[in-house]
N, C-alpha and C positions, 0 to 999 in steps of 0.2 A: 535090315529094314532102314532107311534113314527117315527119321521124324524131320520135319522141318520146324526150325525154330519161329515161333511168331513174335515179331517187332512190338514192342512196347513202345507206346507213346512217351515221349518223355514229360517227366513230373516236373511242371515249373509252378511256381504261383503266383496269379495275378495280382499284381499289388495297385492297382488303378482304382478299384473299389476302396481300399485301404487310404491310399493320399487322398480319393474324394472326401471317407468321414473325415479325416483330420481337417482337413482346410475347412468342411463344414462346421467342427468343433469350433476352431480358431475364430471362424467368422460368428459363431454365435455368443464367445466369450468377450470378446470384441464389443458386439454390440448392447451385451445384457452388462457390462459392467459399469459402475459409476465411480467418477472420483470425487471425493468431496474434499475442499479446502474449508478449514478451519477459519471461520474469518473474524472470529472474537478471541485473540490470543492476547492472555494476560502479559504484558512486558513492563519491566521496571524502567521506567527512564533514566537517561544517564545524571550523572552529576557532575561538577565541574570545579574543577580545582585552579582555574586561571585567573589572570588579575582583571580587576574591574577596569572598564572602558571609560573613558572622559565623555560624558552628556552634552551635547548641546542644547541652546533654549530650543530651536525649533528641530521636533522628532515627532515621530507616530508610535503610539503605543496600542497593540492590540492585544485584548486580555480575553481567554478564550475560558470561560467558567466549567465547571463540571458537566452542566446539563449539557453544554454545547453554543451556550449564547455568546454574544459578541460584544465587547467595548471597546470602542474607539477614543482615545485620549480621554477614558472615564465617561464618553456617554452610551448607556445601552440603546442597542440597535432593536428596533421592531421586531423583526424576525432574523432568521439564522441563513438567510439565502445568500448566495455568492453575489446577485446583484445588491442587494442592500448592502453589504458590505464594500464592494465594489464604490458603490455612489456613496459612503461615508467617509470613503479613504481619500477618494478624487477631491467632494469638498473639503477636507481639511488640510490635503497638500497642495491645492491651489495649482494643479497642472506640473509641482515638483517634483519628479519621481528622484531625485537626488537626496532625498532625505534619507535620513537612519530612520529603519522601522525594529520596533522590539517587540516580539510576539511572547506572549506570556501565557502559557498554556496550565490548567490546572491538571495536577499528576493522574488524577481519575477522567477525566476528560476525553471522549474518543477523538482517535488518531484521524478521523476523518475530517474534524472539525478543525483542526492545524493543517492538514493539507489543502482543505478549503481554504483556508486563510491565506497560505504560501501561493496559491494557484490563482488568486484576487491579485495578491500583490504582483507576481509576474506578470499576469496581462495586463498590469498598468505600467509596468516597466521598473518598477523598484527592482534595485540590484544589492540594496544595502540592508540586508537582514540579520538580525540578531535574535537569535532565540535564548532568552532568559533560563538560568537552569538556579539550582538551590546548592549552595558551598557543602560539600558530604562532611557529616561531622569529624570522618577521622582527620581531612585536613585541615578541619578550621584551627585557628591559632588559639 
């Protein structure tokens, strides 16, 4: 007697639902992940050991205090907005944007105040910008 063998169906794993779940998890983690940037990093400002430049009589000096207020050639500005700063600089420069500008900022002042002053100078067309630093104790004679 001859028994017929029954053919077994081939065993294979359907990967489509697995791939769907992996993509759903990937999308879930991409959407729910947040990236935080620390905006208040403590930075030690550089010290300079170069030679002093000769100063001319006509120059602009912008002083940035620890609180972020501005003084242009010793005159305290009413507020710290970029428009007020630009107006004070253009009044003192009288249209001459070739004057050398010295930017002096307190070491504890916010970096945004320095960037705002540099942006105001760039918008007015000033190109000769000197950033004042203090001489390091190691290189002092």
